PDBQT receptor file of N, H, CA, C and O in Angstrom, charges set to zero:
ATOM      1  N   MET A   1       6.116   7.715 -11.723  1.00  0.00    +0.000 N 
ATOM      2  CA  MET A   1       7.289   8.561 -11.881  1.00  0.00    +0.000 C 
ATOM      3  C   MET A   1       6.842  10.013 -12.023  1.00  0.00    +0.000 C 
ATOM      4  O   MET A   1       5.906  10.326 -12.758  1.00  0.00    +0.000 OA
ATOM      5  N   ARG A   2       7.534  10.884 -11.302  1.00  0.00    +0.000 N 
ATOM      6  H   ARG A   2       8.295  10.629 -10.705  1.00  0.00    +0.000 HD
ATOM      7  CA  ARG A   2       7.202  12.298 -11.368  1.00  0.00    +0.000 C 
ATOM      8  C   ARG A   2       7.733  12.914 -12.649  1.00  0.00    +0.000 C 
ATOM      9  O   ARG A   2       8.703  12.424 -13.226  1.00  0.00    +0.000 OA
ATOM     10  N   SER A   3       7.091  14.001 -13.097  1.00  0.00    +0.000 N 
ATOM     11  H   SER A   3       6.303  14.400 -12.628  1.00  0.00    +0.000 HD
ATOM     12  CA  SER A   3       7.587  14.684 -14.280  1.00  0.00    +0.000 C 
ATOM     13  C   SER A   3       8.909  15.366 -13.952  1.00  0.00    +0.000 C 
ATOM     14  O   SER A   3       9.254  15.543 -12.784  1.00  0.00    +0.000 OA
ATOM     15  N   TRP A   4       9.640  15.744 -14.987  1.00  0.00    +0.000 N 
ATOM     16  H   TRP A   4       9.360  15.600 -15.936  1.00  0.00    +0.000 HD
ATOM     17  CA  TRP A   4      10.948  16.371 -14.784  1.00  0.00    +0.000 C 
ATOM     18  C   TRP A   4      10.819  17.665 -13.985  1.00  0.00    +0.000 C 
ATOM     19  O   TRP A   4      11.738  18.019 -13.246  1.00  0.00    +0.000 OA
ATOM     20  N   ALA A   5       9.699  18.379 -14.116  1.00  0.00    +0.000 N 
ATOM     21  H   ALA A   5       8.953  18.092 -14.717  1.00  0.00    +0.000 HD
ATOM     22  CA  ALA A   5       9.524  19.658 -13.416  1.00  0.00    +0.000 C 
ATOM     23  C   ALA A   5       9.347  19.474 -11.913  1.00  0.00    +0.000 C 
ATOM     24  O   ALA A   5       9.578  20.409 -11.146  1.00  0.00    +0.000 OA
ATOM     25  N   ALA A   6       8.941  18.279 -11.480  1.00  0.00    +0.000 N 
ATOM     26  H   ALA A   6       8.753  17.519 -12.102  1.00  0.00    +0.000 HD
ATOM     27  CA  ALA A   6       8.702  18.039 -10.063  1.00  0.00    +0.000 C 
ATOM     28  C   ALA A   6       9.923  17.438  -9.355  1.00  0.00    +0.000 C 
ATOM     29  O   ALA A   6       9.875  17.180  -8.152  1.00  0.00    +0.000 OA
ATOM     30  N   GLN A   7      10.991  17.218 -10.080  1.00  0.00    +0.000 N 
ATOM     31  H   GLN A   7      11.030  17.427 -11.057  1.00  0.00    +0.000 HD
ATOM     32  CA  GLN A   7      12.193  16.655  -9.471  1.00  0.00    +0.000 C 
ATOM     33  C   GLN A   7      12.874  17.692  -8.580  1.00  0.00    +0.000 C 
ATOM     34  O   GLN A   7      12.909  18.869  -8.939  1.00  0.00    +0.000 OA
ATOM     35  N   PRO A   8      13.412  17.291  -7.437  1.00  0.00    +0.000 N 
ATOM     36  CA  PRO A   8      14.060  18.249  -6.527  1.00  0.00    +0.000 C 
ATOM     37  C   PRO A   8      15.223  19.010  -7.163  1.00  0.00    +0.000 C 
ATOM     38  O   PRO A   8      15.401  20.197  -6.891  1.00  0.00    +0.000 OA
ATOM     39  N   GLY A   9      16.004  18.356  -7.990  1.00  0.00    +0.000 N 
ATOM     40  H   GLY A   9      15.860  17.392  -8.210  1.00  0.00    +0.000 HD
ATOM     41  CA  GLY A   9      17.128  19.034  -8.640  1.00  0.00    +0.000 C 
ATOM     42  C   GLY A   9      16.677  20.120  -9.597  1.00  0.00    +0.000 C 
ATOM     43  O   GLY A   9      17.306  21.174  -9.693  1.00  0.00    +0.000 OA
ATOM     44  N   THR A  10      15.595  19.864 -10.301  1.00  0.00    +0.000 N 
ATOM     45  H   THR A  10      15.084  19.008 -10.224  1.00  0.00    +0.000 HD
ATOM     46  CA  THR A  10      15.053  20.860 -11.222  1.00  0.00    +0.000 C 
ATOM     47  C   THR A  10      14.518  22.055 -10.451  1.00  0.00    +0.000 C 
ATOM     48  O   THR A  10      14.756  23.202 -10.829  1.00  0.00    +0.000 OA
ATOM     49  N   THR A  11      13.802  21.789  -9.382  1.00  0.00    +0.000 N 
ATOM     50  H   THR A  11      13.609  20.857  -9.075  1.00  0.00    +0.000 HD
ATOM     51  CA  THR A  11      13.248  22.870  -8.563  1.00  0.00    +0.000 C 
ATOM     52  C   THR A  11      14.357  23.696  -7.924  1.00  0.00    +0.000 C 
ATOM     53  O   THR A  11      14.294  24.925  -7.935  1.00  0.00    +0.000 OA
ATOM     54  N   ALA A  12      15.361  23.047  -7.373  1.00  0.00    +0.000 N 
ATOM     55  H   ALA A  12      15.413  22.048  -7.364  1.00  0.00    +0.000 HD
ATOM     56  CA  ALA A  12      16.478  23.761  -6.754  1.00  0.00    +0.000 C 
ATOM     57  C   ALA A  12      17.249  24.578  -7.794  1.00  0.00    +0.000 C 
ATOM     58  O   ALA A  12      17.631  25.717  -7.528  1.00  0.00    +0.000 OA
ATOM     59  N   GLY A  13      17.474  24.007  -8.961  1.00  0.00    +0.000 N 
ATOM     60  H   GLY A  13      17.163  23.081  -9.178  1.00  0.00    +0.000 HD
ATOM     61  CA  GLY A  13      18.170  24.722 -10.018  1.00  0.00    +0.000 C 
ATOM     62  C   GLY A  13      17.408  25.953 -10.476  1.00  0.00    +0.000 C 
ATOM     63  O   GLY A  13      18.010  26.989 -10.758  1.00  0.00    +0.000 OA
ATOM     64  N   LEU A  14      16.092  25.846 -10.553  1.00  0.00    +0.000 N 
ATOM     65  H   LEU A  14      15.603  25.004 -10.325  1.00  0.00    +0.000 HD
ATOM     66  CA  LEU A  14      15.268  26.984 -10.945  1.00  0.00    +0.000 C 
ATOM     67  C   LEU A  14      15.336  28.093  -9.899  1.00  0.00    +0.000 C 
ATOM     68  O   LEU A  14      15.426  29.270 -10.247  1.00  0.00    +0.000 OA
ATOM     69  N   VAL A  15      15.295  27.727  -8.630  1.00  0.00    +0.000 N 
ATOM     70  H   VAL A  15      15.222  26.771  -8.347  1.00  0.00    +0.000 HD
ATOM     71  CA  VAL A  15      15.400  28.720  -7.551  1.00  0.00    +0.000 C 
ATOM     72  C   VAL A  15      16.757  29.412  -7.610  1.00  0.00    +0.000 C 
ATOM     73  O   VAL A  15      16.828  30.636  -7.503  1.00  0.00    +0.000 OA
ATOM     74  N   VAL A  16      17.835  28.644  -7.778  1.00  0.00    +0.000 N 
ATOM     75  H   VAL A  16      17.777  27.650  -7.865  1.00  0.00    +0.000 HD
ATOM     76  CA  VAL A  16      19.178  29.223  -7.866  1.00  0.00    +0.000 C 
ATOM     77  C   VAL A  16      19.271  30.159  -9.064  1.00  0.00    +0.000 C 
ATOM     78  O   VAL A  16      19.840  31.245  -8.956  1.00  0.00    +0.000 OA
ATOM     79  N   LEU A  17      18.723  29.754 -10.195  1.00  0.00    +0.000 N 
ATOM     80  H   LEU A  17      18.260  28.872 -10.282  1.00  0.00    +0.000 HD
ATOM     81  CA  LEU A  17      18.780  30.570 -11.403  1.00  0.00    +0.000 C 
ATOM     82  C   LEU A  17      18.043  31.888 -11.228  1.00  0.00    +0.000 C 
ATOM     83  O   LEU A  17      18.557  32.938 -11.614  1.00  0.00    +0.000 OA
ATOM     84  N   VAL A  18      16.857  31.848 -10.656  1.00  0.00    +0.000 N 
ATOM     85  H   VAL A  18      16.440  30.995 -10.343  1.00  0.00    +0.000 HD
ATOM     86  CA  VAL A  18      16.064  33.070 -10.468  1.00  0.00    +0.000 C 
ATOM     87  C   VAL A  18      16.735  34.006  -9.463  1.00  0.00    +0.000 C 
ATOM     88  O   VAL A  18      16.855  35.204  -9.719  1.00  0.00    +0.000 OA
ATOM     89  N   VAL A  19      17.172  33.470  -8.325  1.00  0.00    +0.000 N 
ATOM     90  H   VAL A  19      17.074  32.496  -8.117  1.00  0.00    +0.000 HD
ATOM     91  CA  VAL A  19      17.837  34.307  -7.311  1.00  0.00    +0.000 C 
ATOM     92  C   VAL A  19      19.131  34.887  -7.881  1.00  0.00    +0.000 C 
ATOM     93  O   VAL A  19      19.429  36.063  -7.672  1.00  0.00    +0.000 OA
ATOM     94  N   ASN A  20      19.886  34.080  -8.585  1.00  0.00    +0.000 N 
ATOM     95  H   ASN A  20      19.644  33.125  -8.754  1.00  0.00    +0.000 HD
ATOM     96  CA  ASN A  20      21.142  34.551  -9.158  1.00  0.00    +0.000 C 
ATOM     97  C   ASN A  20      20.899  35.670 -10.171  1.00  0.00    +0.000 C 
ATOM     98  O   ASN A  20      21.563  36.705 -10.120  1.00  0.00    +0.000 OA
ATOM     99  N   ASP A  21      19.954  35.468 -11.088  1.00  0.00    +0.000 N 
ATOM    100  H   ASP A  21      19.415  34.627 -11.129  1.00  0.00    +0.000 HD
ATOM    101  CA  ASP A  21      19.723  36.447 -12.145  1.00  0.00    +0.000 C 
ATOM    102  C   ASP A  21      19.095  37.742 -11.641  1.00  0.00    +0.000 C 
ATOM    103  O   ASP A  21      19.400  38.819 -12.155  1.00  0.00    +0.000 OA
ATOM    104  N   HIS A  22      18.230  37.647 -10.650  1.00  0.00    +0.000 N 
ATOM    105  H   HIS A  22      17.982  36.773 -10.233  1.00  0.00    +0.000 HD
ATOM    106  CA  HIS A  22      17.500  38.841 -10.208  1.00  0.00    +0.000 C 
ATOM    107  C   HIS A  22      18.086  39.529  -8.980  1.00  0.00    +0.000 C 
ATOM    108  O   HIS A  22      17.744  40.678  -8.701  1.00  0.00    +0.000 OA
ATOM    109  N   LEU A  23      18.947  38.861  -8.255  1.00  0.00    +0.000 N 
ATOM    110  H   LEU A  23      19.225  37.928  -8.482  1.00  0.00    +0.000 HD
ATOM    111  CA  LEU A  23      19.482  39.467  -7.037  1.00  0.00    +0.000 C 
ATOM    112  C   LEU A  23      21.011  39.490  -7.027  1.00  0.00    +0.000 C 
ATOM    113  O   LEU A  23      21.619  40.553  -6.904  1.00  0.00    +0.000 OA
ATOM    114  N   LEU A  24      21.615  38.334  -7.156  1.00  0.00    +0.000 N 
ATOM    115  H   LEU A  24      21.121  37.470  -7.257  1.00  0.00    +0.000 HD
ATOM    116  CA  LEU A  24      23.061  38.237  -6.986  1.00  0.00    +0.000 C 
ATOM    117  C   LEU A  24      23.855  38.952  -8.086  1.00  0.00    +0.000 C 
ATOM    118  O   LEU A  24      24.868  39.588  -7.796  1.00  0.00    +0.000 OA
ATOM    119  N   LYS A  25      23.409  38.855  -9.339  1.00  0.00    +0.000 N 
ATOM    120  H   LYS A  25      22.586  38.338  -9.574  1.00  0.00    +0.000 HD
ATOM    121  CA  LYS A  25      24.153  39.502 -10.420  1.00  0.00    +0.000 C 
ATOM    122  C   LYS A  25      24.154  41.018 -10.281  1.00  0.00    +0.000 C 
ATOM    123  O   LYS A  25      25.120  41.670 -10.677  1.00  0.00    +0.000 OA
ATOM    124  N   GLN A  26      23.098  41.584  -9.728  1.00  0.00    +0.000 N 
ATOM    125  H   GLN A  26      22.313  41.054  -9.407  1.00  0.00    +0.000 HD
ATOM    126  CA  GLN A  26      23.040  43.032  -9.537  1.00  0.00    +0.000 C 
ATOM    127  C   GLN A  26      23.833  43.454  -8.312  1.00  0.00    +0.000 C 
ATOM    128  O   GLN A  26      24.425  44.533  -8.297  1.00  0.00    +0.000 OA
ATOM    129  N   THR A  27      23.849  42.618  -7.289  1.00  0.00    +0.000 N 
ATOM    130  H   THR A  27      23.367  41.741  -7.301  1.00  0.00    +0.000 HD
ATOM    131  CA  THR A  27      24.543  42.949  -6.047  1.00  0.00    +0.000 C 
ATOM    132  C   THR A  27      26.037  42.695  -6.155  1.00  0.00    +0.000 C 
ATOM    133  O   THR A  27      26.836  43.559  -5.791  1.00  0.00    +0.000 OA
ATOM    134  N   TRP A  28      26.431  41.524  -6.650  1.00  0.00    +0.000 N 
ATOM    135  H   TRP A  28      25.783  40.822  -6.946  1.00  0.00    +0.000 HD
ATOM    136  CA  TRP A  28      27.835  41.145  -6.782  1.00  0.00    +0.000 C 
ATOM    137  C   TRP A  28      28.117  40.623  -8.185  1.00  0.00    +0.000 C 
ATOM    138  O   TRP A  28      28.269  39.416  -8.370  1.00  0.00    +0.000 OA
ATOM    139  N   PRO A  29      28.189  41.512  -9.180  1.00  0.00    +0.000 N 
ATOM    140  CA  PRO A  29      28.485  41.010 -10.531  1.00  0.00    +0.000 C 
ATOM    141  C   PRO A  29      29.916  40.464 -10.607  1.00  0.00    +0.000 C 
ATOM    142  O   PRO A  29      30.816  40.955  -9.925  1.00  0.00    +0.000 OA
ATOM    143  N   GLY A  30      30.104  39.470 -11.424  1.00  0.00    +0.000 N 
ATOM    144  H   GLY A  30      29.373  39.072 -11.977  1.00  0.00    +0.000 HD
ATOM    145  CA  GLY A  30      31.449  38.925 -11.574  1.00  0.00    +0.000 C 
ATOM    146  C   GLY A  30      31.450  37.496 -12.070  1.00  0.00    +0.000 C 
ATOM    147  O   GLY A  30      30.435  36.977 -12.537  1.00  0.00    +0.000 OA
ATOM    148  N   LEU A  31      32.591  36.881 -11.963  1.00  0.00    +0.000 N 
ATOM    149  H   LEU A  31      33.415  37.302 -11.584  1.00  0.00    +0.000 HD
ATOM    150  CA  LEU A  31      32.807  35.534 -12.483  1.00  0.00    +0.000 C 
ATOM    151  C   LEU A  31      31.928  34.486 -11.794  1.00  0.00    +0.000 C 
ATOM    152  O   LEU A  31      31.382  33.606 -12.459  1.00  0.00    +0.000 OA
ATOM    153  N   VAL A  32      31.789  34.573 -10.485  1.00  0.00    +0.000 N 
ATOM    154  H   VAL A  32      32.232  35.288  -9.944  1.00  0.00    +0.000 HD
ATOM    155  CA  VAL A  32      31.044  33.547  -9.741  1.00  0.00    +0.000 C 
ATOM    156  C   VAL A  32      29.569  33.545 -10.143  1.00  0.00    +0.000 C 
ATOM    157  O   VAL A  32      29.002  32.480 -10.387  1.00  0.00    +0.000 OA
ATOM    158  N   THR A  33      28.944  34.713 -10.215  1.00  0.00    +0.000 N 
ATOM    159  H   THR A  33      29.405  35.578 -10.016  1.00  0.00    +0.000 HD
ATOM    160  CA  THR A  33      27.520  34.742 -10.569  1.00  0.00    +0.000 C 
ATOM    161  C   THR A  33      27.305  34.343 -12.025  1.00  0.00    +0.000 C 
ATOM    162  O   THR A  33      26.265  33.779 -12.365  1.00  0.00    +0.000 OA
ATOM    163  N   GLY A  34      28.275  34.629 -12.880  1.00  0.00    +0.000 N 
ATOM    164  H   GLY A  34      29.120  35.086 -12.603  1.00  0.00    +0.000 HD
ATOM    165  CA  GLY A  34      28.175  34.191 -14.278  1.00  0.00    +0.000 C 
ATOM    166  C   GLY A  34      28.255  32.687 -14.403  1.00  0.00    +0.000 C 
ATOM    167  O   GLY A  34      27.488  32.082 -15.152  1.00  0.00    +0.000 OA
ATOM    168  N   LYS A  35      29.175  32.078 -13.677  1.00  0.00    +0.000 N 
ATOM    169  H   LYS A  35      29.798  32.570 -13.069  1.00  0.00    +0.000 HD
ATOM    170  CA  LYS A  35      29.324  30.618 -13.716  1.00  0.00    +0.000 C 
ATOM    171  C   LYS A  35      28.156  29.918 -13.024  1.00  0.00    +0.000 C 
ATOM    172  O   LYS A  35      27.785  28.809 -13.410  1.00  0.00    +0.000 OA
ATOM    173  N   LEU A  36      27.580  30.546 -12.019  1.00  0.00    +0.000 N 
ATOM    174  H   LEU A  36      27.881  31.447 -11.706  1.00  0.00    +0.000 HD
ATOM    175  CA  LEU A  36      26.432  29.958 -11.335  1.00  0.00    +0.000 C 
ATOM    176  C   LEU A  36      25.273  29.788 -12.321  1.00  0.00    +0.000 C 
ATOM    177  O   LEU A  36      24.584  28.768 -12.296  1.00  0.00    +0.000 OA
ATOM    178  N   SER A  37      25.057  30.764 -13.175  1.00  0.00    +0.000 N 
ATOM    179  H   SER A  37      25.616  31.593 -13.195  1.00  0.00    +0.000 HD
ATOM    180  CA  SER A  37      24.016  30.646 -14.204  1.00  0.00    +0.000 C 
ATOM    181  C   SER A  37      24.352  29.547 -15.204  1.00  0.00    +0.000 C 
ATOM    182  O   SER A  37      23.464  28.829 -15.664  1.00  0.00    +0.000 OA
ATOM    183  N   ASP A  38      25.633  29.414 -15.543  1.00  0.00    +0.000 N 
ATOM    184  H   ASP A  38      26.355  29.997 -15.170  1.00  0.00    +0.000 HD
ATOM    185  CA  ASP A  38      26.041  28.375 -16.485  1.00  0.00    +0.000 C 
ATOM    186  C   ASP A  38      25.733  26.979 -15.958  1.00  0.00    +0.000 C 
ATOM    187  O   ASP A  38      25.368  26.093 -16.731  1.00  0.00    +0.000 OA
ATOM    188  N   PHE A  39      25.876  26.773 -14.645  1.00  0.00    +0.000 N 
ATOM    189  H   PHE A  39      26.173  27.493 -14.017  1.00  0.00    +0.000 HD
ATOM    190  CA  PHE A  39      25.621  25.460 -14.064  1.00  0.00    +0.000 C 
ATOM    191  C   PHE A  39      24.165  25.246 -13.676  1.00  0.00    +0.000 C 
ATOM    192  O   PHE A  39      23.692  24.109 -13.691  1.00  0.00    +0.000 OA
ATOM    193  N   ALA A  40      23.443  26.303 -13.332  1.00  0.00    +0.000 N 
ATOM    194  H   ALA A  40      23.826  27.226 -13.320  1.00  0.00    +0.000 HD
ATOM    195  CA  ALA A  40      22.049  26.160 -12.903  1.00  0.00    +0.000 C 
ATOM    196  C   ALA A  40      21.083  26.105 -14.077  1.00  0.00    +0.000 C 
ATOM    197  O   ALA A  40      19.985  25.565 -13.941  1.00  0.00    +0.000 OA
ATOM    198  N   GLY A  41      21.460  26.640 -15.209  1.00  0.00    +0.000 N 
ATOM    199  H   GLY A  41      22.352  27.078 -15.319  1.00  0.00    +0.000 HD
ATOM    200  CA  GLY A  41      20.560  26.709 -16.361  1.00  0.00    +0.000 C 
ATOM    201  C   GLY A  41      20.284  25.402 -17.070  1.00  0.00    +0.000 C 
ATOM    202  O   GLY A  41      19.115  25.084 -17.290  1.00  0.00    +0.000 OA
ATOM    203  N   PRO A  42      21.296  24.617 -17.445  1.00  0.00    +0.000 N 
ATOM    204  CA  PRO A  42      21.044  23.402 -18.230  1.00  0.00    +0.000 C 
ATOM    205  C   PRO A  42      20.082  22.390 -17.610  1.00  0.00    +0.000 C 
ATOM    206  O   PRO A  42      19.331  21.768 -18.362  1.00  0.00    +0.000 OA
ATOM    207  N   PRO A  43      20.051  22.181 -16.290  1.00  0.00    +0.000 N 
ATOM    208  CA  PRO A  43      19.081  21.209 -15.769  1.00  0.00    +0.000 C 
ATOM    209  C   PRO A  43      17.620  21.633 -15.979  1.00  0.00    +0.000 C 
ATOM    210  O   PRO A  43      16.712  20.824 -15.785  1.00  0.00    +0.000 OA
ATOM    211  N   GLN A  44      17.387  22.881 -16.369  1.00  0.00    +0.000 N 
ATOM    212  H   GLN A  44      18.125  23.538 -16.527  1.00  0.00    +0.000 HD
ATOM    213  CA  GLN A  44      16.015  23.339 -16.578  1.00  0.00    +0.000 C 
ATOM    214  C   GLN A  44      15.465  22.876 -17.922  1.00  0.00    +0.000 C 
ATOM    215  O   GLN A  44      14.251  22.900 -18.123  1.00  0.00    +0.000 OA
ATOM    216  N   ALA A  45      16.315  22.460 -18.839  1.00  0.00    +0.000 N 
ATOM    217  H   ALA A  45      17.302  22.441 -18.676  1.00  0.00    +0.000 HD
ATOM    218  CA  ALA A  45      15.879  21.973 -20.145  1.00  0.00    +0.000 C 
ATOM    219  C   ALA A  45      15.517  20.488 -20.027  1.00  0.00    +0.000 C 
ATOM    220  O   ALA A  45      16.342  19.689 -19.584  1.00  0.00    +0.000 OA
ATOM    221  N   PRO A  46      14.315  20.116 -20.410  1.00  0.00    +0.000 N 
ATOM    222  CA  PRO A  46      13.924  18.706 -20.293  1.00  0.00    +0.000 C 
ATOM    223  C   PRO A  46      14.666  17.833 -21.286  1.00  0.00    +0.000 C 
ATOM    224  O   PRO A  46      15.021  18.278 -22.378  1.00  0.00    +0.000 OA
ATOM    225  N   LEU A  47      14.895  16.596 -20.904  1.00  0.00    +0.000 N 
ATOM    226  H   LEU A  47      14.607  16.234 -20.017  1.00  0.00    +0.000 HD
ATOM    227  CA  LEU A  47      15.516  15.630 -21.794  1.00  0.00    +0.000 C 
ATOM    228  C   LEU A  47      14.482  15.144 -22.808  1.00  0.00    +0.000 C 
ATOM    229  O   LEU A  47      13.285  15.146 -22.522  1.00  0.00    +0.000 OA
ATOM    230  N   PRO A  48      14.934  14.731 -23.982  1.00  0.00    +0.000 N 
ATOM    231  CA  PRO A  48      13.980  14.194 -24.949  1.00  0.00    +0.000 C 
ATOM    232  C   PRO A  48      13.371  12.892 -24.419  1.00  0.00    +0.000 C 
ATOM    233  O   PRO A  48      14.023  12.170 -23.664  1.00  0.00    +0.000 OA
ATOM    234  N   PRO A  49      12.156  12.593 -24.799  1.00  0.00    +0.000 N 
ATOM    235  CA  PRO A  49      11.521  11.361 -24.314  1.00  0.00    +0.000 C 
ATOM    236  C   PRO A  49      12.256  10.128 -24.804  1.00  0.00    +0.000 C 
ATOM    237  O   PRO A  49      12.811  10.141 -25.903  1.00  0.00    +0.000 OA
ATOM    238  N   PRO A  50      12.271   9.056 -24.008  1.00  0.00    +0.000 N 
ATOM    239  CA  PRO A  50      12.943   7.833 -24.456  1.00  0.00    +0.000 C 
ATOM    240  C   PRO A  50      12.231   7.213 -25.641  1.00  0.00    +0.000 C 
ATOM    241  O   PRO A  50      11.016   7.348 -25.787  1.00  0.00    +0.000 OA
ATOM    242  N   SER A  51      12.980   6.543 -26.473  1.00  0.00    +0.000 N 
ATOM    243  H   SER A  51      13.967   6.434 -26.354  1.00  0.00    +0.000 HD
ATOM    244  CA  SER A  51      12.394   5.911 -27.669  1.00  0.00    +0.000 C 
ATOM    245  C   SER A  51      11.667   4.649 -27.323  1.00  0.00    +0.000 C 
ATOM    246  O   SER A  51      11.116   3.992 -28.206  1.00  0.00    +0.000 OA
TER     247      SER A  51
């Protein structure tokens, strides 16, 4: 099993978060770029290990 950092969803979310924060928010600030960060950010936090 791959680590959480190697999962495609985690990688895609990280790319979206970085592009959104460093490019899109400065170019087109507003509701959409704010919500994009809200949805792209949480998948970057790893889940606690199973018991």
